[in-house]
LUMDOVEX-700148 format. One record per residue (C-alpha): residue number from 1; residue in one letter; x, y, z. Coordinates in nm, 4 decimals, padded with zeros to 6 digits, always signed. Layout:
N
NUM;A;X;Y;Z
...
//
This chain:
260
1;M;+00.0000;+00.0000;+00.0000
2;S;+00.1081;+00.3560;-00.0650
3;A;+00.2215;+00.6019;+00.2007
4;P;-00.0041;+00.9025;+00.2609
5;Q;+00.0613;+01.2261;+00.0744
6;L;-00.0875;+01.5530;+00.1989
7;V;-00.2197;+01.8607;+00.0231
8;V;-00.3467;+02.1450;+00.2397
9;H;-00.5686;+02.4165;+00.0923
10;R;-00.6564;+02.7553;+00.2396
11;D;-01.0237;+02.6784;+00.2969
12;K;-01.2907;+02.4197;+00.2192
13;E;-01.4144;+02.6006;-00.0927
14;L;-01.0705;+02.6013;-00.2511
15;M;-01.0220;+02.2410;-00.1426
16;A;-01.3445;+02.1380;-00.3183
17;Q;-01.2551;+02.3230;-00.6367
18;A;-00.9015;+02.1856;-00.6485
19;A;-01.0198;+01.8322;-00.5733
20;A;-01.2799;+01.8572;-00.8498
21;A;-01.0135;+01.9677;-01.0977
22;R;-00.7885;+01.6845;-00.9834
23;L;-01.0718;+01.4334;-01.0257
24;I;-01.1518;+01.5517;-01.3778
25;T;-00.7877;+01.4971;-01.4733
26;R;-00.7804;+01.1473;-01.3225
27;I;-01.1027;+01.0432;-01.4982
28;V;-00.9922;+01.1791;-01.8362
29;D;-00.6524;+01.0101;-01.8022
30;A;-00.8141;+00.6761;-01.7120
31;Q;-01.0586;+00.6973;-02.0019
32;S;-00.7737;+00.7777;-02.2393
33;A;-00.5661;+00.4854;-02.1122
34;R;-00.8330;+00.2188;-02.0637
35;G;-01.1493;+00.3416;-02.2372
36;S;-01.3484;+00.3908;-01.9187
37;A;-01.3048;+00.5048;-01.5608
38;S;-01.4318;+00.3846;-01.2250
39;V;-01.4839;+00.6156;-00.9272
40;V;-01.6168;+00.5533;-00.5770
41;L;-01.8102;+00.8477;-00.4341
42;T;-01.8451;+00.9588;-00.0759
43;G;-02.1224;+01.1534;+00.0922
44;G;-02.1108;+01.4169;+00.3611
45;R;-02.0404;+01.7855;+00.3280
46;N;-01.6974;+01.7415;+00.1733
47;G;-01.7999;+01.4741;-00.0756
48;N;-02.1058;+01.6691;-00.1841
49;G;-01.9058;+01.9909;-00.1942
50;L;-01.6626;+01.8282;-00.4357
51;L;-01.9465;+01.7081;-00.6590
52;A;-02.1038;+02.0530;-00.6647
53;A;-01.7669;+02.2058;-00.7554
54;L;-01.7234;+01.9483;-01.0305
55;G;-02.0648;+02.0381;-01.1686
56;S;-01.9687;+02.4039;-01.2054
57;A;-01.6162;+02.3386;-01.3372
58;P;-01.5756;+02.4432;-01.7028
59;A;-01.3577;+02.1366;-01.7654
60;R;-01.6303;+01.8918;-01.6612
61;D;-01.7219;+01.8418;-02.0282
62;A;-01.3794;+01.6859;-02.0869
63;I;-01.5200;+01.3757;-01.9181
64;D;-01.7022;+01.1199;-02.1300
65;W;-01.9791;+01.0676;-01.8763
66;S;-02.1173;+00.7679;-02.0666
67;R;-01.7926;+00.5783;-01.9974
68;L;-01.7802;+00.6377;-01.6238
69;D;-01.8762;+00.3832;-01.3577
70;L;-01.9836;+00.5292;-01.0247
71;W;-01.9881;+00.3296;-00.7031
72;W;-02.0391;+00.4265;-00.3382
73;G;-01.8195;+00.3646;-00.0374
74;D;-02.1160;+00.3428;+00.1963
75;E;-02.4841;+00.4207;+00.2227
76;R;-02.7454;+00.4888;+00.4838
77;F;-02.9925;+00.1990;+00.4757
78;L;-03.3022;+00.4104;+00.4202
79;P;-03.5860;+00.4100;+00.1633
80;E;-03.5170;+00.5044;-00.1981
81;G;-03.5196;+00.8814;-00.2432
82;D;-03.4686;+00.9580;+00.1257
83;P;-03.2867;+01.2931;+00.1460
84;E;-03.0306;+01.1423;+00.3849
85;R;-02.9150;+00.8782;+00.1363
86;N;-02.5771;+00.9513;-00.0213
87;V;-02.7056;+00.8715;-00.3689
88;T;-02.9955;+01.1164;-00.3287
89;Q;-02.7564;+01.3925;-00.2283
90;A;-02.5152;+01.3049;-00.5099
91;R;-02.7940;+01.3258;-00.7656
92;A;-02.8888;+01.6708;-00.6388
93;A;-02.5284;+01.7919;-00.6318
94;L;-02.4248;+01.6631;-00.9766
95;L;-02.5488;+01.3347;-01.1182
96;D;-02.8832;+01.4584;-01.2485
97;R;-02.7024;+01.7302;-01.4460
98;V;-02.4603;+01.5168;-01.6475
99;P;-02.5236;+01.2512;-01.9176
100;L;-02.4364;+00.9385;-01.7204
101;D;-02.5282;+00.5897;-01.8373
102;P;-02.7853;+00.4795;-01.5743
103;A;-02.6562;+00.1222;-01.5960
104;R;-02.3155;+00.2453;-01.4772
105;V;-02.4469;+00.4249;-01.1675
106;H;-02.4189;+00.1557;-00.9015
107;A;-02.6217;+00.2765;-00.6037
108;M;-02.6300;+00.0612;-00.2929
109;P;-02.9688;-00.1006;-00.2197
110;A;-03.2346;+00.0912;-00.0302
111;S;-03.4305;-00.0391;+00.2666
112;D;-03.7478;-00.0572;+00.0570
113;G;-03.5725;-00.2345;-00.2297
114;P;-03.5745;-00.6026;-00.3291
115;Y;-03.4051;-00.7090;-00.0031
116;G;-03.6457;-00.5246;+00.2234
117;N;-03.4962;-00.4413;+00.5596
118;D;-03.2379;-00.7243;+00.5387
119;V;-02.9212;-00.5172;+00.5339
120;E;-02.6976;-00.8249;+00.5203
121;A;-02.8685;-00.9490;+00.2038
122;A;-02.8406;-00.5996;+00.0549
123;A;-02.4684;-00.5913;+00.1348
124;E;-02.4175;-00.9349;-00.0214
125;A;-02.5974;-00.8182;-00.3356
126;Y;-02.3682;-00.5159;-00.3678
127;A;-02.0643;-00.7377;-00.3179
128;A;-02.1934;-00.9607;-00.5982
129;E;-02.2391;-00.6567;-00.8246
130;L;-01.8815;-00.5513;-00.7570
131;A;-01.7550;-00.9023;-00.8246
132;A;-01.9432;-00.9154;-01.1551
133;A;-01.7756;-00.5888;-01.2616
134;A;-01.4267;-00.7143;-01.1761
135;G;-01.2426;-00.8485;-01.4773
136;P;-00.9613;-01.1070;-01.4797
137;E;-00.7119;-00.8214;-01.4844
138;N;-00.8371;-00.7041;-01.1460
139;H;-00.7192;-01.0215;-00.9673
140;G;-00.9825;-00.9885;-00.6968
141;P;-01.3507;-00.9600;-00.6053
142;V;-01.3846;-00.5869;-00.6829
143;P;-01.2855;-00.3682;-00.9787
144;V;-00.9617;-00.1744;-00.9470
145;F;-01.1202;+00.1663;-00.8919
146;D;-00.9324;+00.4586;-01.0444
147;V;-01.0219;+00.6884;-00.7543
148;L;-01.1977;+00.6029;-00.4296
149;M;-01.2979;+00.9031;-00.2199
150;L;-01.3672;+00.8994;+00.1524
151;G;-01.4783;+01.1642;+00.3964
152;V;-01.3082;+01.1517;+00.7347
153;G;-01.5314;+01.1787;+01.0398
154;P;-01.4366;+01.3564;+01.3645
155;D;-01.3980;+01.0098;+01.5200
156;T;-01.1691;+00.8998;+01.2290
157;H;-01.4396;+00.6883;+01.0645
158;V;-01.4348;+00.6469;+00.6870
159;A;-01.7256;+00.5120;+00.4807
160;S;-01.9283;+00.3454;+00.7594
161;L;-01.6239;+00.1888;+00.9223
162;F;-01.6349;+00.3168;+01.2780
163;P;-01.3626;+00.2699;+01.5415
164;E;-01.3719;-00.0670;+01.7152
165;L;-01.6944;-00.1864;+01.5469
166;P;-01.7018;-00.5247;+01.3667
167;A;-01.6997;-00.3824;+01.0131
168;V;-01.3545;-00.2285;+01.0483
169;R;-01.2163;-00.5666;+01.1548
170;E;-01.3460;-00.7447;+00.8429
171;T;-01.0679;-00.9060;+00.6398
172;E;-01.2553;-01.1264;+00.3900
173;R;-01.5837;-00.9722;+00.2745
174;T;-01.5845;-00.6635;+00.0517
175;V;-01.9223;-00.5232;+00.1623
176;V;-02.0964;-00.5629;+00.4971
177;G;-02.4033;-00.4430;+00.6793
178;V;-02.3485;-00.2150;+00.9772
179;H;-02.5676;-00.2275;+01.2872
180;G;-02.5549;+00.0183;+01.5732
181;A;-02.3536;+00.2907;+01.4016
182;P;-02.2749;+00.5671;+01.6530
183;K;-02.4231;+00.8326;+01.4229
184;P;-02.7728;+00.8093;+01.2750
185;P;-02.9061;+00.6161;+01.1064
186;P;-02.7666;+00.3136;+01.2895
187;T;-02.8099;+00.0714;+00.9979
188;R;-02.5825;+00.1135;+00.6958
189;I;-02.3979;-00.0645;+00.4154
190;T;-02.0249;-00.0134;+00.3719
191;L;-01.7248;-00.1225;+00.1746
192;T;-01.4614;-00.2839;+00.3937
193;L;-01.0923;-00.2012;+00.4101
194;P;-01.0011;-00.4880;+00.1719
195;A;-01.2332;-00.3380;-00.0915
196;I;-01.1058;+00.0144;-00.0302
197;R;-00.7468;-00.0997;-00.0750
198;A;-00.8270;-00.2329;-00.4220
199;A;-00.8357;+00.1254;-00.5531
200;R;-00.5483;+00.2695;-00.7482
201;E;-00.5886;+00.5957;-00.5596
202;V;-00.7635;+00.6604;-00.2276
203;W;-00.8449;+01.0234;-00.1489
204;L;-00.9391;+01.1226;+00.2048
205;L;-01.1251;+01.4537;+00.2353
206;A;-01.1221;+01.6523;+00.5581
207;A;-01.2233;+02.0147;+00.6095
208;G;-01.3078;+02.2059;+00.9238
209;E;-01.1736;+02.2316;+01.2773
210;D;-01.3872;+01.9362;+01.3848
211;K;-01.1700;+01.7105;+01.1661
212;A;-00.8328;+01.8307;+01.2991
213;K;-00.7895;+01.5764;+01.5790
214;A;-00.9026;+01.2926;+01.3532
215;A;-00.6536;+01.3854;+01.0802
216;A;-00.3705;+01.4157;+01.3313
217;M;-00.4539;+01.0823;+01.4916
218;A;-00.4886;+00.8905;+01.1640
219;L;-00.1643;+01.0331;+01.0249
220;S;+00.0423;+00.9876;+01.3403
221;G;+00.0637;+00.6110;+01.3535
222;A;-00.2699;+00.5079;+01.5039
223;G;-00.3939;+00.1592;+01.4223
224;Q;-00.6820;+00.1056;+01.1827
225;I;-00.9111;-00.0493;+01.4447
226;Q;-00.8901;+00.2618;+01.6601
227;A;-00.8648;+00.5006;+01.3632
228;P;-01.0188;+00.3491;+01.0478
229;A;-00.8903;+00.6376;+00.8326
230;A;-00.5380;+00.5135;+00.9047
231;G;-00.6163;+00.1886;+00.7233
232;A;-00.7543;+00.3487;+00.4068
233;R;-00.4713;+00.3229;+00.1539
234;G;-00.4559;+00.3068;-00.2245
235;R;-00.2434;+00.0734;-00.4320
236;S;-00.0477;+00.3495;-00.6028
237;R;-00.1476;+00.6627;-00.4112
238;T;-00.3058;+00.7677;-00.0829
239;L;-00.3922;+01.1362;-00.0891
240;W;-00.5167;+01.3416;+00.2037
241;L;-00.6904;+01.6587;+00.0855
242;L;-00.7363;+01.8988;+00.3758
243;D;-00.8151;+02.2596;+00.4445
244;A;-00.6019;+02.4617;+00.6836
245;A;-00.8447;+02.4106;+00.9718
246;A;-00.8393;+02.0315;+00.9409
247;A;-00.4596;+02.0374;+00.9165
248;S;-00.4157;+02.2623;+01.2190
249;E;-00.3163;+01.9857;+01.4624
250;L;-00.0849;+01.7910;+01.2346
251;P;+00.2702;+01.7486;+01.3606
252;R;+00.4959;+01.9865;+01.1695
253;A;+00.6943;+01.6902;+01.0370
254;L;+00.3841;+01.5754;+00.8475
255;Y;+00.2907;+01.9140;+00.7057
256;P;+00.3627;+01.9255;+00.3315
257;P;+00.6383;+02.1660;+00.2259
258;A;+00.4158;+02.3340;-00.0334
259;S;+00.0371;+02.3424;-00.0499
260;A;-00.2158;+02.5265;-00.2599
//
């Protein structure tokens, strides 16, 4: 796995704009090299802020949206269309405004979907969908995502992998149901660390003073059970994208020599 690299931006707005520009470049490069691209989206204020910035970026039309696969790192297990679902928020922020192929938008199942309120069955179905999309060249049960984005919670959680809970300890399954999450709603679906680590690049987004302790803890040698963000690494790159407030408690030795 790759060692973390840090980029610190002045504020969350600049961070979102710069991350959107970076994502456009990665998608266009992947489509040029392999014909299509695969991205895992994250929810929350930073993930949605990035999508909104991407939607208003002049360069967004450089992307061939019909050749882009979108996946999710986690989802709140709520009814379809619920405003708290990550996919609902992503559609409002960007997805409904670009010409995506609906068959390549891989939303996690809703609680009123074909699996009803059986979150374990819903998680198994998403794992099967990932496995079906993984080609022989991927050498595993999930596609090799070009970019997998994660928000970092104040408690260091990423996706719906919370400190000390069973999901963060999972070493075999790629998708699991989460019960008793410490933030509402308590029932969720999440990718596991093995699935996250299949990505070429993992980007961790953190903005705001409330993320400062989490960023410092995850980047200062904490274990992944206590600080799940510490275990989120990409195959070729692990990129922390922070604003100055979220970076304010980093040890000076970790602070990048030059940031935008």
